[in-house]
Phi, psi and omega in degrees: 000308185302312179302317182293310179305313175300322179289325176296315177307308179296331175289322178287325173290331178291326179291333174277354185076026182248171172213164175288140182300148184289141178289119185304144174281139180293139179296131181263157187221158181253128169259128176218187185193153164226200177294338182269316184195167163286146184228147184239119182048036177088346181270130188295139175233124166272117184264119181236112190213182176209161177284133168227136182248096172321323185279353174258011180214085191283043174222094186306330169295339172282344165308324178294315183301309184289315176296326172292329173292322169304310184298321186290325180286000180097003172289142178250000195220148172227134169269132190234110157288146180237122191263109181313307183293341178289325187260348185227099177284337186213151179299129187079002181247124182222143179225123174242034181247170177049239186287358174265003191282086175291340169295314174298317177306320178284331176292322175303314173304309180299326174292324176282348178079026179262135173286153185238132173257104187277126175225087182270011174090229011300326176277132170238349185061260178055017180054036173260155176308121186070008180068021184102337172298126167299148184291333178300327178304338182287344173273355188265120181293155179096142181295130181293159182056041184209176176278014182297140190295325179291320178290320171314303177308313176304299184299325179298326177305312177291317189284335170289350173268307189278333182299307184302327178293311183288340181292315188288350176251016175285155174307325180289352167240025178084017182253205184238355180290115184257319178233150182239118187269130177262125181048209189197118173047051187276002180307340181287349181238169178226039174265078182302331178297320180301322175297324188282320172302322173298319181288321180294323176296320182289322181293319177296335171278357173104014174291121184224354169286167189299145177274130182235178168200170186236111178272130179265138158074325182212105176291349180267026183278191185291350175287344178284347181266001188301316188060241178239017176278192185293137175095352182292131171256167193280324183234085175293138177249163182238142170258131178236125179234063194300331181284350179067189187247004189284067188303326179303332184271011191294140182098346168247336182281134176217099184055055187295331180249024180099189185272002179062037182264126182295126178271146168280124185273324178232142192287331186278347185239158180288163176279131194232107175283083186292324167220118175240149195296120180242010181174206174201152168284164186245057185300339189250011173063038179279342184092154189284345179286323171305318181292327172297324179294318175308319185252041180277196187301328177293321174295318183297313180297317185288299192286323178290318174291324176294325169297317184302301185286317174294330181262338183067020177295150182232018175213112179239137174223111187271125177249110007243162170266319166220139189274296187100211189223130176280061174302158187050231180238053175280335188276150171284115199301331194281356185229337196221154174243208198286323177291139158243038185303328175058012173070031186275167185291335168252122180289169183302334176271015178065028180262133178289145187230178176302326176287339169303307176315312187284326170310314183299310189300315183287320186290323173298321182288323180293320177299312183283323188269064186300342178278008168292339182290350179214091182225152169248158179291140181226168178283124177288169172297141180282141188256135174297333181250118186301341179285347184242137176221162182240157170221147190213154169228159181223140176278122182288351182268306181273343177081359178299133179255143178230122188242133174259126181251127177201169178289148175295314162276110186307328184271006188297150176249004192275167170252117183231140182232166177181191176235158175246130173278086190266114169258100188273163174304339180253014179131167180264139196219141168263110193250125181284134180223160178211142178222127180260110163072213179285068181226168178208141180240138175255115180251164187225147187213142173070050177242130176273099183272074183079234178274005188248162175237100179271111182291312171190170172203143176267004165268154176276154179275122160270312168196166169224131180227148176255105196231121173065030182073019166230159169274134170234130179235144174238111181246153177205170185200166181297136190310128171098342180268160181282146180233146178222135178227126179242132180241154183243140181218157175283336179211173193285130178272165166277136186238132178226131174263110188276330180203141190089202175218141181203148182242123181256144178211157194230130174216128184052252174246017181253130171267116180252133175251127175239137189206177172244123183286102181209117180063222181231113171266137176240128192231128167256127180242126186227152182080198187071016183081006181227171175307136179305150188228131166251122169263129178239107189254121187217198180254182171308315181293314173301322179290331178294342180269359173267146168232154176228155177205138172270139183234172175296327181276358180115185186281157175239144174232129179238149180221123170127336184272165173286339182198132168254105183287315180190163182222153170211151177227129181231113181062235177262009187260123175255131178230128181242143162248113190219158176248143180225134177272340182194159178304126190203160171287150174229150182225136179234131167249121177208163182243142174298149174296183179286337174293128182283160179306148185249162175309318184298310179309306181299327176291324184293318178308318189294316185288312182307318174301321180287331177293319183295322185287320187288338189276128176294318182267084184280144181291119183283167170304141193287083180248008176246129184270185175301149161225118184229177193292332185223022177218084182263121181231037184285132176275152173231125170242171174226164181262009181295137172228120187279132179300139182245166176306329189258028186303150185092342186259009188300326186288322173292326177285330173289327175296315183302308177318306192286307189282323194261355193254302189233019191292346178270358175270105182248348182220147181223133171241141176235121181055036181085352185260141182285143182244131172291125177226171173212152183286154178240169173298342177275009188068030178239181164242146188231153174199185178250117187270129180295146173270178176287153172287159178291138178262121174255122181253140181282167168276148180265113186226178177068030182294133179246158189215151173204138179271135179242213187073035173301346185295341178285338184292142174306320180274001182296138186284102183246027179299332181274356181281158181292136176278126186273076181259011183239019186101170186262001186294125185287339178296332184290347182249359177086020179249117189243335187228146174067211187286142175226130189252144174231136176237122177253110181270142183201168177253121186287158176245344181084358183249011186294129183251330188204161168246118186248125184234172171207135173218152175246121186231355195079156176309140183080002179263162180217171170223152175235144196237127169243151169233117182050035177085357172274125181285123181264335179148197177220162169213159180280141177287159182280164185252178179292149176287145177290127182293338179261009182222160187291148181301132172300126178280348179226061197293324173222068184294134173220143185229118181240122177291141184263125178303133178306139182072001175293331187243150171241129184305134173095341186272150170297136180226166177222138166258126178242129186236133176246113175256124184260097175289135179259003184126171179257159191290146166291187178221053186295325182260014177062040182249111183295333175300325175287305183292320186279359182304131186295168175236148177106193172289129177256342174199140180204129176214164178244120178285135185091349178273156176241338186273164178278168180251127175253127184248140171242156182223142180219130175239220183298142184301129182081352185041239181279002167261094192294135175274340185221071184297336178301309177278341162092202195274340184260005174285325189230144167256198181257022175301150178309317177299321174294315178299331176250029166078010189296345185258001184273150184286338184275356179297142181259110181256022184295342179274351185286167188261157172306134184282148165245173183263008184269145166225155179250167172309135184117217183236130176231131185260140176236146176213146175202172180237157172209151182242143177235153167224070183283155181294136183290164174076020170213155190243112175249129174260110189265143178241153157264128183247127170282136179278089177103173174295150189295138178296145180302136181084004177238156171213138182234128172269134176246133180243139176238113175049043170091351184261128175283118186243012175167161175233119188241119185184145184307327177260016181254308186178176177272010184290131176239349181228139188229129182290137173250097193291140168313138182103307174287330178270128175271108187284350180228046186186202185269137178232148177249128180244128188229137179232127179248105186267114172259118186239142177260002184202153166298149183177184179245145182269158177272146178294155182235154176212164178263133174223176176242141179272337181173153179224133175223141171288128185120222186095199184231150181294130175245120176273159171292132167278129181302138187253005181198000000 
């Protein structure tokens, strides 16, 4: 469409004798690296990012929402797997449109200024079905993840499609793809030629950025011997998951798999934490809140900071930042269920958590502390308390020191204090420290902090910004603990405590500030031969309330919103895109742009001032932070002002702050709406940020019901089905996902005693059996074979007695079996027995019968020839209702009966519609909630407007709430909800309702993803 519009414009302009301006060539850049860091055009870059799976969020407009949240957390990088199976339903067929438009994904990353680590596999694992291998690959000869010719031809087909897309988005061509990851955790195999061939193919397809890979679990594996031989990548990375995946043991696990220190694999390349644990899969059905607890802020503080200093790594990618949803049949069945929340910092419902706050605290510090891009290991300051220990790194150019303070026993929960004998670049000091429990602190000494010289601080750095000719630094520490910051000046500066409490002392050239981390203390330092400094001293919670954004006019610092997406400054106008979950104060530090204030600007400010005076609920200075369910950041402030040597000059100082610093900022808009503001003594402006409108969701009523599974009836016409003449494995017939039906025809003897079956479904799968229309029962399907043990010859056994009198000798009979396949095994160990394990029935026989059984098979309509390419190959299985469109919004269900809550063995469908008219300009995450745990013997597939968004069932997982993503959900119109309940016994279904996981004023515009 864009090309068509461009062509039409060109034609119209041509008629007028004009032409379109030539598109400026994107600036090209050079990527290099050494043993310290990656460099772009010779400038060192510290990569701080997280994994994002576009394929687990089938709403392209929401990709921007998540990536903006990454950027707002201080991430400058996003790591992206590209899922071969998601794009290729059939050999030779590839789709990169709609929810698979990776070109759009990469453009979005470029627009947001995020570096991209591209990970196209071919194998990705990621707990996806087949580990990213399309199911059709199981029929291709030759061992996967090797140099076998059959597999080689297949993966080249994939790479020749995805690589050119990645190539045109490389940094070297003006894009943001900075690194290219080859394969995934390949230490399980030793085919170096395969690794070399992958790189050669990428180079031939135009990839010219550095090649990386991720070695799992043991950096001393064969990968460390690559050197410069075949298969060697330029920057090998290491995957570390020190906290394990035992979410059910959250609260007791602490570093079960080590300290998580990223080892340097090659001496000539930087240490690269390719996947560092940012959450966990929930293989034991503990629930993802437990996984978030397992990998919560305490874990992050200790292990992430420990890794930073002990490894000297300068490239970090956390797995995951946002997990998303295994919608349809996307997930690998043995590890995951529908939700792939992963206990991540951003929940599956796109809500921010306390883990997000900790990521932001660390990421902002890494952005500010630029000397970290080049450091050498150093001896840490000696501790007076043997319970506390230090580790250190130093920048060899600037001399800046980075000291990690942590407990000697990493699992200690005690409250311990002591002193450090610290030889800083500016002198030797005895520094008081204190550590509470499982914490770690990154302390800095000898840092040129803008126009300041930080000698040392026992507070941690959140950020430093140069705004309006002044330095602003935000430092923080554990609530209730003492803090000490020493700054160096040529002469004694003037110190004013604007808010909170702090004590200043002067010795030699050192200004020492002593304070307690409580609420927010504001200290203004002027003179002494340096740029004025505003120190903002707070707690962890206080620090979490700050946001920063870069603009063409310089940085903007914001305190009090629930999210800052972006900022811009034009003249005297500051424009913010920010989210708010409730009405709350906001405070903004910004400097005017180059354009001087206009008469309109001054008039607008006068109007704002009048509005403030006339408003009964005047906005106080923004000293109260956000308060949400898991982010309590209430500040406590005091009016105490410690007498200074410059007492009596406060008025002049404050006048300078107000008139000389930000007097040119006259207008503030938030999400396009004007915000009434007033100046503060801190050189900021403050106002009251409005919250969202209340969300009213309808009740789900008017349900209609229809019983299906006609395939179980003896007279059902299966003549159009495939004859299963090549065995019973469903993949051999192009049926890879969800339900697959089998009908076996035979002549009865009257002596039959049982139907004996075996099926492989993957974990969480089942199968149901009928004989001549009589339901016989169900059995659990088999799971993958253990690669270290013999293949189980009886993976999913089922023994079903034949009721007396059901079969008559000499008459035709039929056994019907519905197998619910849950997805294909991964290939993590490069073991073909694991990856190629069949799905569906593996054996079926009739005890007492003598004649042969002729089988027919039917799965998803069309098989690999998709009838619904928009939703793709993983949306549907082979239920009768799916094959006949009962899940689609355009299907007419007027002939269905009014629903009851009862279901019988087999399949029962329920449908209803509901209308929404949610308030514009805000973001509501809507969920479908099932009332209670899944009933025994039931499993339910839920469809929203035709999209298969989840599986709810007692044998599947603990999940009772399912995200209905914006874009798939029509927020201003009619929606269709369909539930397909598969039951192996009579029972009642649980009622469902619509709820919200959270609502914020703001967000990103989201358009409808087409549903037909």
